[in-house]
PyMOL CGO cylinders between C-alpha atoms (Angstrom):
from pymol import cmd
from pymol.cgo import CYLINDER

trace = [
    CYLINDER, 20.24, -8.92, -5.42, 19.08, -11.61, -7.27, 0.3, 1, 1, 1, 1, 1, 1,
    CYLINDER, 19.08, -11.61, -7.27, 15.40, -11.89, -10.10, 0.3, 1, 1, 1, 1, 1, 1,
    CYLINDER, 15.40, -11.89, -10.10, 13.42, -13.36, -7.34, 0.3, 1, 1, 1, 1, 1, 1,
    CYLINDER, 13.42, -13.36, -7.34, 13.96, -10.81, -4.66, 0.3, 1, 1, 1, 1, 1, 1,
    CYLINDER, 13.96, -10.81, -4.66, 13.61, -7.82, -7.40, 0.3, 1, 1, 1, 1, 1, 1,
    CYLINDER, 13.61, -7.82, -7.40, 10.41, -9.37, -8.43, 0.3, 1, 1, 1, 1, 1, 1,
    CYLINDER, 10.41, -9.37, -8.43, 9.09, -9.95, -4.44, 0.3, 1, 1, 1, 1, 1, 1,
    CYLINDER, 9.09, -9.95, -4.44, 10.00, -6.00, -3.88, 0.3, 1, 1, 1, 1, 1, 1,
    CYLINDER, 10.00, -6.00, -3.88, 8.49, -5.18, -7.15, 0.3, 1, 1, 1, 1, 1, 1,
    CYLINDER, 8.49, -5.18, -7.15, 5.09, -6.68, -6.21, 0.3, 1, 1, 1, 1, 1, 1,
    CYLINDER, 5.09, -6.68, -6.21, 4.76, -5.81, -2.62, 0.3, 1, 1, 1, 1, 1, 1,
    CYLINDER, 4.76, -5.81, -2.62, 5.49, -2.29, -3.18, 0.3, 1, 1, 1, 1, 1, 1,
    CYLINDER, 5.49, -2.29, -3.18, 2.57, -2.53, -5.17, 0.3, 1, 1, 1, 1, 1, 1,
    CYLINDER, 2.57, -2.53, -5.17, 0.79, -3.61, -3.05, 0.3, 1, 1, 1, 1, 1, 1,
    CYLINDER, 0.79, -3.61, -3.05, 0.20, -7.24, -3.30, 0.3, 1, 1, 1, 1, 1, 1,
    CYLINDER, 0.20, -7.24, -3.30, -0.94, -9.63, -0.78, 0.3, 1, 1, 1, 1, 1, 1,
    CYLINDER, -0.94, -9.63, -0.78, 1.27, -12.35, 0.39, 0.3, 1, 1, 1, 1, 1, 1,
    CYLINDER, 1.27, -12.35, 0.39, -0.54, -15.02, -1.48, 0.3, 1, 1, 1, 1, 1, 1,
    CYLINDER, -0.54, -15.02, -1.48, -0.81, -12.74, -4.62, 0.3, 1, 1, 1, 1, 1, 1,
    CYLINDER, -0.81, -12.74, -4.62, 2.48, -11.99, -4.65, 0.3, 1, 1, 1, 1, 1, 1,
    CYLINDER, 2.48, -11.99, -4.65, 2.72, -16.32, -4.03, 0.3, 1, 1, 1, 1, 1, 1,
    CYLINDER, 2.72, -16.32, -4.03, 0.25, -16.72, -6.97, 0.3, 1, 1, 1, 1, 1, 1,
    CYLINDER, 0.25, -16.72, -6.97, 1.50, -14.14, -9.48, 0.3, 1, 1, 1, 1, 1, 1,
    CYLINDER, 1.50, -14.14, -9.48, 5.34, -15.89, -8.85, 0.3, 1, 1, 1, 1, 1, 1,
    CYLINDER, 5.34, -15.89, -8.85, 4.23, -19.06, -9.79, 0.3, 1, 1, 1, 1, 1, 1,
    CYLINDER, 4.23, -19.06, -9.79, 1.98, -18.15, -12.64, 0.3, 1, 1, 1, 1, 1, 1,
    CYLINDER, 1.98, -18.15, -12.64, 4.32, -15.42, -14.48, 0.3, 1, 1, 1, 1, 1, 1,
    CYLINDER, 4.32, -15.42, -14.48, 7.46, -16.54, -13.42, 0.3, 1, 1, 1, 1, 1, 1,
    CYLINDER, 7.46, -16.54, -13.42, 7.18, -19.90, -12.32, 0.3, 1, 1, 1, 1, 1, 1,
    CYLINDER, 7.18, -19.90, -12.32, 9.00, -19.58, -9.60, 0.3, 1, 1, 1, 1, 1, 1,
    CYLINDER, 9.00, -19.58, -9.60, 6.94, -21.50, -6.33, 0.3, 1, 1, 1, 1, 1, 1,
    CYLINDER, 6.94, -21.50, -6.33, 8.10, -20.76, -3.16, 0.3, 1, 1, 1, 1, 1, 1,
    CYLINDER, 8.10, -20.76, -3.16, 6.21, -21.44, 0.46, 0.3, 1, 1, 1, 1, 1, 1,
    CYLINDER, 6.21, -21.44, 0.46, 5.19, -18.25, 2.91, 0.3, 1, 1, 1, 1, 1, 1,
    CYLINDER, 5.19, -18.25, 2.91, 8.01, -18.69, 5.02, 0.3, 1, 1, 1, 1, 1, 1,
    CYLINDER, 8.01, -18.69, 5.02, 10.36, -18.34, 2.01, 0.3, 1, 1, 1, 1, 1, 1,
    CYLINDER, 10.36, -18.34, 2.01, 8.58, -15.12, 0.79, 0.3, 1, 1, 1, 1, 1, 1,
    CYLINDER, 8.58, -15.12, 0.79, 8.31, -13.46, 4.67, 0.3, 1, 1, 1, 1, 1, 1,
    CYLINDER, 8.31, -13.46, 4.67, 12.16, -14.29, 4.54, 0.3, 1, 1, 1, 1, 1, 1,
    CYLINDER, 12.16, -14.29, 4.54, 13.06, -12.56, 1.63, 0.3, 1, 1, 1, 1, 1, 1,
    CYLINDER, 13.06, -12.56, 1.63, 10.96, -9.63, 2.95, 0.3, 1, 1, 1, 1, 1, 1,
    CYLINDER, 10.96, -9.63, 2.95, 12.80, -9.31, 5.92, 0.3, 1, 1, 1, 1, 1, 1,
    CYLINDER, 12.80, -9.31, 5.92, 15.89, -9.66, 4.15, 0.3, 1, 1, 1, 1, 1, 1,
    CYLINDER, 15.89, -9.66, 4.15, 15.09, -6.73, 2.03, 0.3, 1, 1, 1, 1, 1, 1,
    CYLINDER, 15.09, -6.73, 2.03, 13.70, -5.03, 4.44, 0.3, 1, 1, 1, 1, 1, 1,
    CYLINDER, 13.70, -5.03, 4.44, 10.15, -4.57, 3.59, 0.3, 1, 1, 1, 1, 1, 1,
    CYLINDER, 10.15, -4.57, 3.59, 7.93, -5.13, 6.41, 0.3, 1, 1, 1, 1, 1, 1,
    CYLINDER, 7.93, -5.13, 6.41, 3.66, -4.23, 6.02, 0.3, 1, 1, 1, 1, 1, 1,
    CYLINDER, 3.66, -4.23, 6.02, 3.63, -2.40, 9.79, 0.3, 1, 1, 1, 1, 1, 1,
    CYLINDER, 3.63, -2.40, 9.79, 7.13, -1.87, 10.47, 0.3, 1, 1, 1, 1, 1, 1,
    CYLINDER, 7.13, -1.87, 10.47, 8.57, 1.63, 10.09, 0.3, 1, 1, 1, 1, 1, 1,
    CYLINDER, 8.57, 1.63, 10.09, 5.24, 3.55, 9.40, 0.3, 1, 1, 1, 1, 1, 1,
    CYLINDER, 5.24, 3.55, 9.40, 5.49, 6.63, 7.05, 0.3, 1, 1, 1, 1, 1, 1,
    CYLINDER, 5.49, 6.63, 7.05, 5.70, 10.28, 8.52, 0.3, 1, 1, 1, 1, 1, 1,
    CYLINDER, 5.70, 10.28, 8.52, 1.93, 11.15, 9.05, 0.3, 1, 1, 1, 1, 1, 1,
    CYLINDER, 1.93, 11.15, 9.05, 2.46, 14.89, 7.44, 0.3, 1, 1, 1, 1, 1, 1,
    CYLINDER, 2.46, 14.89, 7.44, 3.87, 13.40, 4.55, 0.3, 1, 1, 1, 1, 1, 1,
    CYLINDER, 3.87, 13.40, 4.55, 0.93, 11.31, 3.95, 0.3, 1, 1, 1, 1, 1, 1,
    CYLINDER, 0.93, 11.31, 3.95, -1.67, 13.67, 5.08, 0.3, 1, 1, 1, 1, 1, 1,
    CYLINDER, -1.67, 13.67, 5.08, 0.44, 16.26, 2.41, 0.3, 1, 1, 1, 1, 1, 1,
    CYLINDER, 0.44, 16.26, 2.41, -0.01, 13.61, -0.29, 0.3, 1, 1, 1, 1, 1, 1,
    CYLINDER, -0.01, 13.61, -0.29, -3.49, 12.79, 0.36, 0.3, 1, 1, 1, 1, 1, 1,
    CYLINDER, -3.49, 12.79, 0.36, -4.28, 16.64, -0.03, 0.3, 1, 1, 1, 1, 1, 1,
    CYLINDER, -4.28, 16.64, -0.03, -2.72, 16.43, -3.10, 0.3, 1, 1, 1, 1, 1, 1,
    CYLINDER, -2.72, 16.43, -3.10, -4.41, 13.64, -4.44, 0.3, 1, 1, 1, 1, 1, 1,
    CYLINDER, -4.41, 13.64, -4.44, -7.61, 15.14, -3.40, 0.3, 1, 1, 1, 1, 1, 1,
    CYLINDER, -7.61, 15.14, -3.40, -7.10, 18.43, -4.96, 0.3, 1, 1, 1, 1, 1, 1,
    CYLINDER, -7.10, 18.43, -4.96, -6.14, 16.30, -8.45, 0.3, 1, 1, 1, 1, 1, 1,
    CYLINDER, -6.14, 16.30, -8.45, -8.82, 13.98, -8.51, 0.3, 1, 1, 1, 1, 1, 1,
    CYLINDER, -8.82, 13.98, -8.51, -11.71, 16.05, -6.54, 0.3, 1, 1, 1, 1, 1, 1,
    CYLINDER, -11.71, 16.05, -6.54, -13.75, 14.32, -3.34, 0.3, 1, 1, 1, 1, 1, 1,
    CYLINDER, -13.75, 14.32, -3.34, -14.49, 11.25, -5.84, 0.3, 1, 1, 1, 1, 1, 1,
    CYLINDER, -14.49, 11.25, -5.84, -12.33, 8.18, -3.71, 0.3, 1, 1, 1, 1, 1, 1,
    CYLINDER, -12.33, 8.18, -3.71, -12.86, 6.97, -0.57, 0.3, 1, 1, 1, 1, 1, 1,
    CYLINDER, -12.86, 6.97, -0.57, -10.20, 5.62, 1.82, 0.3, 1, 1, 1, 1, 1, 1,
    CYLINDER, -10.20, 5.62, 1.82, -9.95, 2.33, 0.14, 0.3, 1, 1, 1, 1, 1, 1,
    CYLINDER, -9.95, 2.33, 0.14, -9.33, 3.83, -3.29, 0.3, 1, 1, 1, 1, 1, 1,
    CYLINDER, -9.33, 3.83, -3.29, -6.59, 6.48, -1.55, 0.3, 1, 1, 1, 1, 1, 1,
    CYLINDER, -6.59, 6.48, -1.55, -5.29, 3.43, 1.12, 0.3, 1, 1, 1, 1, 1, 1,
    CYLINDER, -5.29, 3.43, 1.12, -4.39, 1.89, -2.17, 0.3, 1, 1, 1, 1, 1, 1,
    CYLINDER, -4.39, 1.89, -2.17, -2.75, 4.89, -4.03, 0.3, 1, 1, 1, 1, 1, 1,
    CYLINDER, -2.75, 4.89, -4.03, -0.78, 5.26, -0.59, 0.3, 1, 1, 1, 1, 1, 1,
    CYLINDER, -0.78, 5.26, -0.59, 0.95, 2.27, -0.62, 0.3, 1, 1, 1, 1, 1, 1,
    CYLINDER, 0.95, 2.27, -0.62, 1.47, 1.96, -4.41, 0.3, 1, 1, 1, 1, 1, 1,
    CYLINDER, 1.47, 1.96, -4.41, 3.32, 5.39, -3.77, 0.3, 1, 1, 1, 1, 1, 1,
    CYLINDER, 3.32, 5.39, -3.77, 5.61, 3.91, -0.89, 0.3, 1, 1, 1, 1, 1, 1,
    CYLINDER, 5.61, 3.91, -0.89, 4.06, 4.53, 1.95, 0.3, 1, 1, 1, 1, 1, 1,
    CYLINDER, 4.06, 4.53, 1.95, 3.47, 2.50, 4.75, 0.3, 1, 1, 1, 1, 1, 1,
    CYLINDER, 3.47, 2.50, 4.75, 0.34, 3.25, 6.72, 0.3, 1, 1, 1, 1, 1, 1,
    CYLINDER, 0.34, 3.25, 6.72, -3.05, 1.86, 7.52, 0.3, 1, 1, 1, 1, 1, 1,
    CYLINDER, -3.05, 1.86, 7.52, -6.19, 2.19, 6.97, 0.3, 1, 1, 1, 1, 1, 1,
    CYLINDER, -6.19, 2.19, 6.97, -7.21, 3.44, 9.58, 0.3, 1, 1, 1, 1, 1, 1,
    CYLINDER, -7.21, 3.44, 9.58, -4.97, 6.33, 9.81, 0.3, 1, 1, 1, 1, 1, 1,
    CYLINDER, -4.97, 6.33, 9.81, -6.17, 6.90, 6.03, 0.3, 1, 1, 1, 1, 1, 1,
    CYLINDER, -6.17, 6.90, 6.03, -9.62, 7.29, 7.30, 0.3, 1, 1, 1, 1, 1, 1,
    CYLINDER, -9.62, 7.29, 7.30, -9.09, 9.79, 10.20, 0.3, 1, 1, 1, 1, 1, 1,
    CYLINDER, -9.09, 9.79, 10.20, -6.88, 11.83, 8.28, 0.3, 1, 1, 1, 1, 1, 1,
    CYLINDER, -6.88, 11.83, 8.28, -9.49, 11.91, 5.64, 0.3, 1, 1, 1, 1, 1, 1,
    CYLINDER, -9.49, 11.91, 5.64, -12.27, 12.77, 8.37, 0.3, 1, 1, 1, 1, 1, 1,
    CYLINDER, -12.27, 12.77, 8.37, -9.94, 15.68, 9.00, 0.3, 1, 1, 1, 1, 1, 1,
    CYLINDER, -9.94, 15.68, 9.00, -8.71, 16.62, 5.38, 0.3, 1, 1, 1, 1, 1, 1,
    CYLINDER, -8.71, 16.62, 5.38, -12.31, 16.60, 3.82, 0.3, 1, 1, 1, 1, 1, 1,
    CYLINDER, -12.31, 16.60, 3.82, -14.91, 16.09, 5.80, 0.3, 1, 1, 1, 1, 1, 1,
    CYLINDER, -14.91, 16.09, 5.80, -17.28, 17.50, 3.33, 0.3, 1, 1, 1, 1, 1, 1,
    CYLINDER, -17.28, 17.50, 3.33, -16.32, 14.65, 0.87, 0.3, 1, 1, 1, 1, 1, 1,
    CYLINDER, -16.32, 14.65, 0.87, -16.58, 12.02, 3.81, 0.3, 1, 1, 1, 1, 1, 1,
    CYLINDER, -16.58, 12.02, 3.81, -20.42, 12.84, 4.68, 0.3, 1, 1, 1, 1, 1, 1,
    CYLINDER, -20.42, 12.84, 4.68, -20.99, 12.75, 1.35, 0.3, 1, 1, 1, 1, 1, 1,
    CYLINDER, -20.99, 12.75, 1.35, -20.11, 9.58, 0.53, 0.3, 1, 1, 1, 1, 1, 1,
    CYLINDER, -20.11, 9.58, 0.53, -21.38, 7.48, 3.32, 0.3, 1, 1, 1, 1, 1, 1,
    CYLINDER, -21.38, 7.48, 3.32, -25.17, 9.35, 2.50, 0.3, 1, 1, 1, 1, 1, 1,
]
cmd.load_cgo(trace, "trace")
């Protein structure tokens, strides 16, 4: 795997958007590529945003662990970002629905 592919993989797994990946590569590493080339690199190293979703049970267990550690303080945006950083492929809607089942009192407290 080339250095460029490794950097793209690291930033992708950190949850950076495509635009953020391109800007970071250009400013921090001097690697200027087009968005099309970025998509090509991601396809070559088998990284996709919406394909190959993680098992929903694994995501639910991870969410329960995060809630037990930090309490009901964090909402679905923070938990979504945490899931992405930990390698889960999941949608924000899935996180929102799981959170409403796992922690209904926390959800009502945050919406109030």
